[in-house]
C-alpha positions as CSV (number, residue, x, y, z in Angstrom):
1,X,33.1,102.2,73.4
2,X,32.4,105.9,74.0
3,X,31.1,106.7,77.5
4,X,27.9,108.3,76.1
5,X,27.2,105.2,74.0
6,X,27.8,103.0,77.1
7,X,25.4,105.1,79.1
8,X,22.7,104.9,76.4
9,X,23.2,101.2,76.1
10,X,22.9,100.7,79.8
11,X,19.7,102.8,79.9
12,X,18.1,100.8,77.1
13,X,19.1,97.5,78.8
14,X,17.5,98.6,82.0
15,X,14.4,99.9,80.3
16,X,13.9,96.4,78.8
17,X,14.9,94.2,81.8
18,X,12.9,96.0,84.5
19,X,9.4,95.8,82.9
20,X,10.1,92.2,81.8
21,X,11.2,91.2,85.3
22,X,8.2,93.0,86.8
23,X,5.9,91.0,84.6
24,X,7.5,87.7,85.4
25,X,7.4,88.7,89.1
26,X,3.7,89.3,88.9
27,X,3.3,85.9,87.4
28,X,5.1,84.5,90.4
29,X,2.8,86.5,92.7
30,X,-0.2,84.9,91.1
31,X,1.0,81.4,92.0
32,X,-0.5,79.8,89.0
33,X,1.8,76.7,89.4
34,X,4.2,75.5,92.1
35,X,6.6,74.3,89.4
36,X,6.4,77.6,87.5
37,X,7.0,79.5,90.8
38,X,10.1,77.3,91.5
39,X,11.6,77.9,88.1
40,X,11.0,81.7,88.3
41,X,12.3,82.2,91.8
42,X,15.4,80.0,91.4
43,X,16.2,81.6,88.0
44,X,15.9,85.1,89.5
45,X,18.0,84.4,92.6
46,X,20.6,82.3,90.9
47,X,20.9,84.8,88.0
48,X,21.2,87.6,90.5
49,X,24.0,85.7,92.3
50,X,25.9,85.2,89.1
51,X,25.5,88.8,88.0
52,X,26.6,90.1,91.4
53,X,29.7,87.9,91.5
54,X,30.6,89.2,88.0
55,X,30.1,92.8,89.3
56,X,32.4,92.0,92.3
57,X,35.4,91.7,89.9
58,X,35.3,95.5,89.6
59,X,37.2,97.1,92.5
60,X,34.8,100.0,92.8
61,X,31.7,97.7,93.0
62,X,33.2,95.0,95.1
63,X,32.5,96.4,98.5
64,X,28.7,96.4,97.6
65,X,28.5,93.5,95.2
66,X,30.1,90.9,97.4
67,X,27.6,91.2,100.3
68,X,24.7,91.2,97.9
69,X,26.1,88.2,96.0
70,X,26.4,86.3,99.4
71,X,22.7,87.3,100.1
72,X,21.6,86.0,96.7
73,X,23.4,82.7,97.2
74,X,21.8,82.3,100.7
75,X,18.4,83.1,99.2
76,X,18.9,80.6,96.3
77,X,19.6,77.8,98.8
78,X,16.6,78.8,101.1
79,X,14.2,79.1,98.1
80,X,15.3,75.7,96.9
81,X,14.3,74.2,100.2
82,X,11.2,76.3,100.4
83,X,9.9,75.4,97.0
84,X,10.8,71.7,97.5
85,X,8.4,71.7,100.6
86,X,5.7,73.4,98.5
87,X,6.0,70.8,95.7
88,X,6.0,67.9,98.2
89,X,3.2,69.1,100.7
90,X,1.6,72.1,99.2
91,X,2.6,74.1,102.3
92,X,5.6,76.2,103.2
93,X,8.1,74.7,105.6
94,X,7.9,75.6,109.3
95,X,10.5,77.2,111.5
96,X,13.7,75.1,111.9
97,X,14.1,74.0,108.3
98,X,17.0,74.8,106.0
99,X,14.7,77.5,104.5
100,X,15.6,79.7,107.5
101,X,18.8,80.5,105.5
102,X,16.7,83.5,104.3
103,X,17.8,85.2,107.5
104,X,21.4,85.3,106.3
105,X,20.6,87.6,103.3
106,X,18.8,90.5,105.1
107,X,21.7,91.8,107.2
108,X,23.9,91.5,104.1
109,X,21.5,93.7,102.1
110,X,21.4,96.2,104.9
111,X,25.1,96.2,105.1
112,X,25.6,96.9,101.4
113,X,23.0,99.8,101.5
114,X,24.6,101.3,104.6
115,X,28.1,101.0,103.1
116,X,26.9,103.0,100.1
117,X,25.4,105.6,102.3
118,X,28.6,105.8,104.3
119,X,30.6,106.4,101.1
120,X,28.2,109.2,100.2
121,X,28.4,111.0,103.6
122,X,30.9,109.5,106.2
123,X,30.0,111.6,109.2
124,X,28.9,110.8,112.8
125,X,25.7,112.8,112.2
126,X,24.7,110.3,109.6
127,X,25.2,107.5,112.1
128,X,22.8,109.3,114.5
129,X,20.2,109.5,111.6
130,X,20.5,105.7,111.2
131,X,20.1,105.2,114.9
132,X,17.0,107.4,115.0
133,X,15.4,105.5,112.1
134,X,16.2,102.1,113.6
135,X,14.8,103.0,117.1
136,X,11.6,104.4,115.5
137,X,11.1,101.5,113.2
138,X,11.8,99.0,116.0
139,X,9.3,100.8,118.3
140,X,6.5,100.4,115.7
141,X,7.5,96.8,115.1
142,X,7.5,95.9,118.8
143,X,4.2,97.6,119.6
144,X,2.2,96.4,116.7
145,X,3.7,93.1,115.7
146,X,6.2,91.6,118.2
147,X,4.2,92.1,121.4
148,X,0.7,91.3,120.2
149,X,1.4,88.7,117.5
150,X,4.7,87.0,118.6
151,X,5.1,87.1,122.3
152,X,1.4,86.6,123.1
153,X,1.0,83.9,120.5
154,X,0.9,80.7,122.6
155,X,0.5,78.6,119.5
156,X,4.0,79.3,118.5
157,X,6.9,77.4,120.0
158,X,9.7,79.4,121.6
159,X,12.0,78.6,118.6
160,X,9.4,79.7,116.1
161,X,8.9,83.0,118.1
162,X,12.6,83.6,117.9
163,X,12.7,83.0,114.1
164,X,9.7,85.4,113.6
165,X,11.4,88.1,115.7
166,X,14.6,87.6,113.7
167,X,12.6,88.1,110.5
168,X,11.1,91.3,111.9
169,X,14.5,92.6,113.0
170,X,15.9,91.9,109.6
171,X,13.0,93.9,108.0
172,X,13.9,96.8,110.3
173,X,17.5,96.6,109.2
174,X,16.6,96.6,105.5
175,X,14.1,99.5,106.0
176,X,16.8,101.6,107.8
177,X,19.3,101.0,105.0
178,X,16.8,101.9,102.3
179,X,15.5,105.0,104.1
180,X,19.0,106.4,104.8
181,X,20.2,105.7,101.2
182,X,17.1,107.3,99.8
183,X,17.4,110.5,101.9
184,X,21.2,111.0,101.7
185,X,21.3,113.5,98.8
186,X,19.5,114.3,95.6
187,X,19.4,113.8,92.7
188,X,20.1,110.1,93.2
189,X,22.4,108.3,90.9
190,X,20.7,105.6,88.9
191,X,22.6,102.8,90.7
192,X,21.4,103.9,94.2
193,X,17.8,104.4,93.0
194,X,17.8,100.8,91.7
195,X,19.3,99.5,95.0
196,X,16.8,101.4,97.1
197,X,13.9,100.2,95.0
198,X,15.3,96.7,95.3
199,X,15.2,97.0,99.1
200,X,11.7,98.4,99.0
201,X,10.5,95.6,96.7
202,X,12.0,93.1,99.2
203,X,10.0,94.7,102.0
204,X,6.9,94.7,99.9
205,X,7.2,90.9,99.7
206,X,8.4,90.3,103.3
207,X,6.3,92.6,105.5
208,X,2.9,91.1,104.3
209,X,4.4,87.7,104.6
210,X,5.3,88.3,108.2
211,X,1.9,89.6,109.0
212,X,0.0,86.9,107.2
213,X,2.1,84.2,108.8
214,X,1.6,85.6,112.3
215,X,-2.1,85.9,111.8
216,X,-2.4,82.4,110.4
217,X,-3.6,83.6,107.0
218,X,-0.6,82.5,104.9
219,X,-0.7,79.2,103.1
220,X,0.9,77.7,100.0
221,X,-1.2,80.0,97.9
222,X,0.5,83.0,99.3
223,X,-0.2,86.6,98.3
224,X,0.2,88.8,95.2
225,X,2.7,90.8,97.3
226,X,5.1,87.8,96.9
227,X,5.9,89.4,93.5
228,X,8.2,91.8,95.4
229,X,10.7,89.0,96.2
230,X,11.9,88.0,92.7
231,X,11.7,91.6,91.5
232,X,13.9,92.7,94.3
233,X,16.7,90.4,93.2
234,X,16.7,91.9,89.7
235,X,16.8,95.4,91.0
236,X,19.6,94.7,93.5
237,X,21.7,93.0,90.8
238,X,21.1,95.9,88.3
239,X,21.9,98.5,90.9
240,X,25.2,96.9,91.8
241,X,26.1,96.5,88.1
242,X,25.4,100.2,87.5
243,X,27.3,101.4,90.6
244,X,30.0,104.0,90.0
245,X,32.2,105.3,92.8
246,X,32.4,108.8,91.2
247,X,28.6,109.0,91.4
248,X,28.6,108.4,95.1
249,X,30.3,111.7,96.1
250,X,27.7,114.3,97.1
251,X,28.6,117.8,96.0
252,X,27.6,119.6,99.2
253,X,28.2,117.0,101.9
254,X,31.1,119.2,103.3
255,X,28.6,122.0,103.9
256,X,25.9,120.7,106.3
257,X,22.5,122.4,106.2
258,X,19.4,122.0,108.4
259,X,17.1,121.3,105.4
260,X,13.3,121.0,105.5
261,X,13.5,117.4,104.4
262,X,15.9,116.5,107.2
263,X,13.8,118.2,109.9
264,X,10.7,116.4,108.5
265,X,12.5,113.1,108.8
266,X,13.6,113.8,112.4
267,X,10.2,115.1,113.3
268,X,8.4,112.1,112.0
269,X,10.7,109.7,113.9
270,X,10.1,111.8,117.0
271,X,6.3,111.8,116.5
272,X,5.9,108.1,115.9
273,X,6.6,107.1,119.5
274,X,4.2,109.3,121.3
275,X,1.5,108.6,118.6
276,X,2.0,104.9,119.2
277,X,1.7,105.4,122.9
278,X,-1.6,107.4,122.4
279,X,-3.0,104.6,120.3
280,X,-1.9,102.0,122.8
281,X,-3.6,104.0,125.6
282,X,-6.8,104.3,123.6
283,X,-6.8,100.6,123.0
284,X,-6.2,100.0,126.7
285,X,-3.0,98.1,126.2
286,X,-1.1,96.3,128.9
287,X,1.3,98.2,131.0
288,X,4.4,96.5,129.5
289,X,4.0,97.9,125.9
290,X,3.4,101.3,127.3
291,X,6.5,101.2,129.4
292,X,8.6,100.1,126.5
293,X,7.1,102.8,124.4
294,X,8.0,105.5,126.9
295,X,11.6,104.2,127.0
296,X,11.6,104.3,123.2
297,X,10.2,107.8,123.2
298,X,12.9,109.0,125.6
299,X,15.6,107.3,123.5
300,X,14.4,108.7,120.1
301,X,13.9,112.2,121.6
302,X,17.4,112.2,123.0
303,X,18.8,111.0,119.7
304,X,16.8,113.7,117.7
305,X,17.9,116.4,120.2
306,X,21.6,115.4,119.8
307,X,21.3,115.2,116.0
308,X,19.7,118.7,115.8
309,X,22.4,120.1,118.1
310,X,25.1,118.6,115.8
311,X,23.4,119.8,112.7
312,X,23.2,123.4,114.1
313,X,26.8,123.2,115.2
314,X,28.1,121.9,111.9
315,X,26.1,124.5,110.1
316,X,27.6,127.3,112.3
317,X,31.1,125.9,111.6
318,X,30.3,125.8,107.9
319,X,29.1,129.4,107.9
320,X,32.2,130.5,109.9
321,X,34.5,128.7,107.4
322,X,32.6,130.3,104.5
323,X,33.0,133.7,106.0
324,X,36.7,133.1,106.6
325,X,37.1,131.9,103.0
326,X,35.3,135.1,101.7
327,X,37.4,137.3,103.9
328,X,40.6,135.5,102.7
329,X,39.6,135.9,99.1
330,X,39.0,139.6,99.7
331,X,42.4,140.0,101.4
332,X,44.1,138.1,98.5
333,X,42.4,140.4,96.0
334,X,43.6,143.4,98.0
335,X,47.2,142.1,98.2
336,X,47.2,141.4,94.5
337,X,46.1,144.9,93.8
338,X,48.7,146.3,96.1
339,X,51.4,144.1,94.5
340,X,50.4,145.4,91.0
341,X,50.5,149.0,92.3
342,X,54.0,148.4,93.7
343,X,55.3,146.9,90.5
344,X,53.8,149.8,88.5
345,X,55.4,152.3,90.9
346,X,58.9,150.6,90.7
347,X,58.7,150.4,86.9
348,X,57.6,154.1,86.7
349,X,60.3,155.4,89.1
350,X,63.0,153.2,87.6
351,X,62.2,154.5,84.1
352,X,62.3,158.1,85.3
353,X,65.6,157.6,87.1
354,X,67.3,156.1,84.2
355,X,67.4,159.2,82.0
356,X,69.0,161.6,84.6
357,X,71.5,158.9,85.7
358,X,72.6,158.3,82.1
359,X,73.0,162.1,81.7
360,X,75.1,162.3,84.9
361,X,77.4,159.5,83.8
362,X,77.9,161.2,80.4
363,X,79.0,164.5,82.1
364,X,81.3,162.6,84.4
365,X,83.0,160.9,81.5
366,X,83.4,164.4,79.9
367,X,85.0,165.8,83.0
368,X,87.3,162.7,83.4
369,X,88.5,163.2,79.8
370,X,89.9,166.7,80.7
371,X,93.6,166.6,80.7
372,X,94.2,169.5,83.2
373,X,91.9,168.0,85.9
374,X,93.6,167.9,89.3
375,X,94.3,164.3,90.7
376,X,92.2,165.0,93.8
377,X,89.2,166.0,91.7
378,X,89.7,163.0,89.4
379,X,89.5,160.6,92.4
380,X,86.3,162.3,93.6
381,X,84.8,162.0,90.1
382,X,85.8,158.3,89.9
383,X,83.8,157.7,93.2
384,X,80.8,159.5,91.7
385,X,81.2,157.5,88.5
386,X,81.3,154.1,90.4
387,X,78.3,154.9,92.5
388,X,76.3,156.3,89.5
389,X,77.2,153.1,87.6
390,X,76.0,151.0,90.6
391,X,72.8,153.0,90.8
392,X,72.2,152.7,87.0
393,X,72.6,148.9,87.2
394,X,70.1,148.8,90.1
395,X,67.6,150.8,88.0
396,X,68.3,148.3,85.1
397,X,67.5,145.4,87.4
398,X,64.3,146.9,88.7
399,X,63.2,147.5,85.1
400,X,64.0,144.0,84.2
401,X,61.9,142.6,87.1
402,X,59.0,144.8,85.9
403,X,59.4,143.4,82.4
404,X,59.3,139.8,83.7
405,X,56.2,140.5,85.8
406,X,54.5,142.1,82.8
407,X,55.4,139.1,80.6
408,X,57.5,141.3,78.3
409,X,60.8,139.6,78.5
410,X,62.2,139.1,75.1
411,X,65.3,137.0,74.1
412,X,67.3,136.9,70.9
413,X,68.0,133.2,70.7
414,X,70.7,131.7,68.5
415,X,72.8,128.4,68.6
416,X,76.0,129.1,70.5
417,X,78.4,127.5,73.0
418,X,78.7,128.7,76.5
419,X,82.5,128.2,76.5
420,X,83.4,131.6,75.2
421,X,80.9,133.3,77.5
422,X,82.4,131.5,80.5
423,X,85.9,132.5,79.5
424,X,85.0,136.2,79.1
425,X,83.3,136.1,82.5
426,X,86.4,134.7,84.2
427,X,88.8,137.1,82.5
428,X,86.6,140.2,83.4
429,X,86.1,139.2,87.1
430,X,89.5,137.7,87.8
431,X,91.0,141.2,88.8
432,X,88.1,141.7,91.2
433,X,88.7,138.2,92.8
434,X,92.5,138.9,93.0
435,X,91.9,142.1,95.0
436,X,90.3,139.9,97.8
437,X,93.1,137.2,97.5
438,X,90.7,134.7,95.8
439,X,91.7,132.4,93.0
440,X,89.1,132.3,90.2
441,X,89.5,129.1,88.1
442,X,87.7,128.1,84.9
443,X,87.3,124.3,84.6
444,X,86.1,123.9,81.0
445,X,85.1,120.8,79.1
446,X,83.9,121.4,75.5
447,X,80.1,121.5,75.4
448,X,77.6,121.2,72.5
449,X,75.7,124.4,71.5
450,X,72.6,125.7,73.1
451,X,69.8,128.0,71.9
452,X,70.5,131.1,73.9
453,X,70.8,134.9,74.1
454,X,74.5,135.4,74.7
455,X,74.1,138.7,76.6
456,X,71.6,137.2,79.0
457,X,73.6,134.1,79.7
458,X,76.6,136.3,80.3
459,X,74.5,138.3,82.8
460,X,73.6,135.1,84.6
461,X,77.2,134.0,84.9
462,X,78.3,137.5,86.0
463,X,75.7,137.4,88.7
464,X,76.6,133.9,90.0
465,X,80.4,134.5,89.9
466,X,80.0,138.0,91.3
467,X,78.0,136.7,94.2
468,X,80.6,134.0,94.9
469,X,83.3,136.7,95.1
470,X,81.1,138.8,97.4
471,X,80.5,136.0,99.9
472,X,84.0,134.4,99.9
473,X,86.8,135.9,101.9
474,X,89.6,133.6,100.8
475,X,90.2,130.4,99.0
476,X,89.1,129.4,95.5
477,X,86.1,129.8,93.2
478,X,85.6,127.4,90.3
479,X,83.4,128.0,87.2
480,X,82.8,124.5,85.7
481,X,81.2,123.6,82.4
482,X,80.2,120.0,81.8
483,X,78.2,118.2,79.0
484,X,75.5,115.9,80.2
485,X,73.0,113.6,78.4
486,X,70.6,116.4,77.4
487,X,72.0,119.7,78.7
488,X,75.0,121.8,79.5
489,X,75.8,121.9,83.3
490,X,77.3,125.1,84.6
491,X,78.5,125.2,88.2
492,X,79.9,128.0,90.3
493,X,81.5,126.5,93.4
494,X,83.0,128.7,96.2
495,X,84.6,128.1,99.6
496,X,82.7,130.9,101.2
497,X,80.3,131.4,104.1
498,X,77.6,129.0,102.8
499,X,73.8,129.3,103.0
500,X,71.6,128.0,105.7
501,X,68.8,125.5,104.8
502,X,66.1,128.1,105.8
503,X,67.6,130.8,103.6
504,X,68.0,128.4,100.6
505,X,64.2,128.0,100.3
506,X,63.9,131.8,99.7
507,X,67.1,132.5,98.0
508,X,65.7,133.1,94.5
509,X,62.9,135.4,95.7
510,X,63.0,139.1,94.7
511,X,64.7,141.4,97.3
512,X,65.7,138.6,99.6
513,X,68.8,139.1,101.6
514,X,70.3,136.3,103.6
515,X,71.0,136.7,107.3
516,X,74.7,136.5,106.6
517,X,74.5,139.3,104.0
518,X,72.6,141.5,106.5
519,X,75.0,140.8,109.4
520,X,78.1,141.4,107.2
521,X,76.6,144.4,105.4
522,X,77.3,142.9,102.0
523,X,76.2,145.3,99.3
524,X,73.4,144.1,97.0
525,X,69.8,144.6,96.2
526,X,68.5,141.0,96.4
527,X,67.6,141.0,92.8
528,X,70.5,139.2,91.1
529,X,69.5,135.6,91.8
530,X,65.8,136.3,91.1
531,X,66.9,137.8,87.7
532,X,69.2,134.8,87.0
533,X,66.3,132.4,87.7
534,X,64.0,134.2,85.4
535,X,66.6,134.3,82.6
536,X,67.5,130.6,82.9
537,X,63.9,129.5,83.0
538,X,63.2,131.7,80.0
539,X,65.8,129.6,78.2
540,X,64.0,126.4,79.2
541,X,66.6,125.6,81.8
542,X,66.8,125.1,85.5
543,X,68.8,126.7,88.4
544,X,69.5,125.6,91.9
545,X,72.0,125.6,94.8
546,X,73.8,123.0,97.0
547,X,75.2,124.6,100.2
548,X,76.1,124.1,103.8
549,X,76.7,126.9,106.3
550,X,80.5,127.5,106.8
551,X,81.5,125.1,104.0
552,X,80.6,126.8,100.8
553,X,78.1,126.8,98.0
554,X,77.7,125.5,94.5
555,X,75.2,127.2,92.3
556,X,74.3,125.1,89.2
557,X,72.5,125.9,85.9
558,X,71.3,123.4,83.3
559,X,70.6,124.7,79.7
560,X,69.1,122.2,77.2
561,X,71.0,121.6,74.0
562,X,69.9,123.3,70.8
563,X,66.9,121.8,69.1
564,X,68.7,120.3,66.0
565,X,71.1,118.4,68.3
566,X,68.2,117.1,70.4
567,X,66.4,116.0,67.3
568,X,69.4,114.2,66.0
569,X,69.9,112.4,69.3
C-alpha cells in the first residue's frame, strides 16, 4: 500500500476510534452499572495490552510498546480485582489488596515517555529539565497533599500512607514524562501527541481519585473524572501503534537555543516553590513544610541556574560553530575561484605557447635537413630539437588537463585489441631501456577486444612504461596483458626504487612528485599519471598501483571488454 494511502487510512481510523473511545469512557465515568463498568474497563485495558504487544513486534516501536504493554497487563489484573470488590461489596478495595498492582504501571508509562523524549533529544541538558520538573512537581505534591492529607491523617494505617505516597509519586513521574515529551520540540508527530494525551488523560483520572480518597469523599460511585482511565489506555495504544522512529528526530536539536518557551518553563518551575512558601506562610503552616519548601527552593533554583548556564554555553558553542562553518564555506568558495583562475591561466598560456613552439620545431627540422651543416652545429640543433619537443609535450599535457577539467575530453571509441598497442609500445621504448641496461619484456596473452581510442590507450602505456624506465636503474621491466572474467588486465612491473605508502595515496594527483623523484632530480612534470588516470576512467576502466619501497612497483589497468562481448556473455 502506498505510504500516502497508509497515512490517510491511519488518520481515518484514529478519527473514528478516538471519539468512540471517548464516548464509552464517559459512560464508564457516569458509573451507570458496576457490571457495565467492569466490561468497559477490562475490554479497554485488555485490548490495549493486546494492541501494544502487537506493536512490540516492530523493532522501532519495541522500546516504547513493551513497557506500555507491561503496564496495560498490570492494570488489567489490578482492575479485575478492583471491579470484583465493587461487584461484591459496592466499595473499592482498601490498601494491601491485589489491586495495588496499579502501582506497577505508572513507572512503566513514565519510562516509555522519557525514552521517547531521550530519542528526540539525548543531551544532559534535557536531563536537567526533567530534574527541575520533577522537583517542582514533588514540592507541590508534598506541600499540598502528602504533608496535610497523608502524614497528618491519623485514620490511615502506616501501610496505607505508604501506598498513597507511592500513588502520588507515580503521578509525579507520569506528569514529568508527559511535560518533557510535550515541550521537546514542535510540531509534534501524531504518535507523541497521542502518547502525551494518554498520559494527561491518566492524570485526569488519577489526581482527583487521590484527592477524593485522601479527603474521604470517594466511594463506589466514584467521579466523572474516572473516564480518564479507560480513555488513556486507548490513546497510549494508538500512540505506540503510530510511532515512527524517523518522526522522532528533531530538525534543530543540534543547534540549542534559549527560546521563550524554555525560559517560561524554567521560570514557572522556579516561581512555584517561593509561591508555595508564601501561601504556606499566609496559612500559618507548621515549620516542617516551610523548611522542606526552602530546601526545595534552593534545589530548584540551583538546577535552573545550571540549566541556564548550560543553555547559554551550548548556544555560544553553536554560534561559534556556525561562524566557523560560514567562514569555511567562504574560504572554499575563494579557493574554488582561485583554482578556476589557475586552470584558465594554464589553458591560456599553454595555448599561446603551442604555436611558437611548433614554429620553432619546424625551423629546426629545416635546418637539420641542410646537407652542408657542420657536425658541431647539427649536434647543437639536435639538443634544441629535443628540448623543444619536451616543452611541446609538456604544453600538450597542460592543455589536456585543462580539457579534462572543462569536461571537454573527447574519445574516438572503436572495438580493438590492446595486443598491437602493447607491442608497438615495447618496440618504441626498448632502445631507451637498453641505453640504461634495462631489459624490457612483453608478456602477452591474447585478449578479447575492448571499446577504446587507440591513440589514448597508447598514451597510457607509454606513460606507464616510460615512468618505469625513469625510476629503474637496472633489472627488468615487464609489460603484461591478461584476459580476466570481464576486462583486460594490463600490468607494468619494474624492479626500481618503489613508492612509499604515503606517496601512493597522492600518486595520481596532478603535479605530484614523489620524494624519490625530487631527491634524484628525475625529470617530469607530475602530470603523466594524472593524465593516465583520466584516460583510463574515461574508457570506463580502473587504474592502480602495488608497490614497496626498494622492491619495485606494479602499475595495473583494467579495461572492460567491448559491449557486444559483454552482452553475449
